[in-house]
N, C-alpha and C positions, 0 to 999 in steps of 0.2 A: 484838130490841128497841134501841133509840134508847139511848146514853149520854151521859145527860148530861153534857159538863164544861164547868166553870168555869175557864176558864184566865185565872190574873192575873198582872198579867206589867208591867212598868215598867223606871226606872235601878234599880241597884242602890243601894242605899240606902234604897228605900221605903217598906220594911216589909215586901215581898210574904211573905217566911216569916211575921214574926212575924202579920199578917195571915191569914195561911192556917193557922196553926195555932191560931187562935183561930175563925174559918170552924170550924174540925175538932171543936171543940172544941161546939159552938153546935148542929151536924149530932149531934155524941155523943149529947148533951142530949134531942136529937128523936126519935132510933131509926132517924136516917139513914144508911143504907150508905153508906159511899165510902171512898173509895180516896188519896192525896195522891205526886202524883211531880216531885220538883223539879229540872226539866232538868239547872242546876247543875251535878248530883251526878253525869249521866247521862251528860255527856263530859268530867270532869274530869282528861286524860288528856295527857303531857305524853314528849315530840314527837307532834305531832298527825300520824294519818295524812299518809302525801304524796301521797294521790292527794284524800283530805277536810284542808284547813291551817286550816277551819271547825269544821270536824267537825259539819255539819252532817246528814250522815249516817251518821253512830256512834249519834247523836242521836237519831234517828229510830229507828234499830234496835233501839239498847236502851231506847225509847220502846214501841217494838211489845211486845220481848219483858216488860217489867215489867208490861206492863197486862195482857198476855194470863193473865198467871199472876195477877194479883190479879183479875181479869174469872172466869178459874177457880177461884180462891177463893171466889169470890160479890159483889163488885163492886162494884152498879151503874150508878156514879156513880164523879167524878173531878176533880178537883181536880190543875191542875197550873202549876207556879209557873217564872217564868222571862221574861227579859229575851228582850224579843222586840223587832227592831228594825225588821224588815219583816215586818208581818202578811201581803201576801203570798206572800210565798217563806216563813214560819214557817208559817201554818193548814192549806197541804194536807199537811205533812211527819203534823200531830196527826194529821190525819182519817183518814192512811192508816194510820199505827199503833193507832192509834186506831176503829175498825171503827164505823160508825154512828154516829157523836159528834156530838152538837148539841152544837156550843160557843158560847161569853158567855164571850167576850173581856170584861173589866175590865181599863180600861189607870188604874196608883198614879200619882197626879200628884204631888210636893210643889215647895216652893218651893228652889232652893239654899241658901238659908242651912237650911234644913233638911238637904236631903239631905248638905252639908261636917258637920252633926252628926251625925247618924247615922254616915257611917261614921268616923267620927274616936271615936267611942264605939263603932263595933264593931271596927273595926280596929287587934289590939293588936299584931301583928305590925311586921314590913315593909313589910307591903302597901297600907299608907292611903295613900303620895302617888299612889300606880299608880292606886286603884280611886277616888280623886278623882278621876282625869283623864276614866277608863273611866265614871263616873256621868255627869257634868257631859256628854262628848261623846252618851252615853246620850240625855240628859235632850235635849239639841240634835237629834239624831235622832228622837228618839219627835215633838220639836214639828213638825217639820216631813214625818214620815209623816203621810198622813192618816188620820184615826181608822179608817176607812168604820164598821164598824158595831158596834166596841167601846164601854162604857160608861165615863169617864168620871169616877175618882171621887179626889178633894183628898182628901188625910192630912196636908197641913200644918193645925197646932191644934187635932189631933182626936184623940181617944182611939184605940187601937186598938180598942175593943168599938165604938165609933160605926162605922171603916171597916168592920169585920166583919157588920156588924144591915145594912147599906148597900148590902153584896155580896151577901148573902145576900136580900135581900128583892127587890133591881132582879134580880138571875140570877133569881128565879122562883123559888128554891129552897125546900123547906118550913126552917122552922129553930125 
């Protein structure tokens, strides 16, 4: 049986996790079963493995293990959140880790000003400046990367509820 997957991506600070939690609340309210996996938490390891410095293999293995457990517990839909700079490189490991995945990619976008404000609001420790550099780099890379079949959703000057509604509607999920 196919597993519908909403892959929510975008640069750091764009609102992926915040919007994903709103999507989940709406799915719960509609009685739609689901699971959420944030790929940032699947490879939070230092130092990275010497044979996998970008931690892609580690992320793929952990994604497969966590999804397998969620699937065994009854999940039939997956919301996955992560910074996916190159969809051609990242979608194959998602499709391998989630057998029979029917992936819809949602790429969130925001202005540089909004990213800056959101990152400063979120990063209260010593990582703010580094995260801003990463977020701006990610934004530039994603702007140059072909969107392929990704659905682009603007988050600037919109509420979390509006963005979540658009994701659910355009992703074709029940709400």
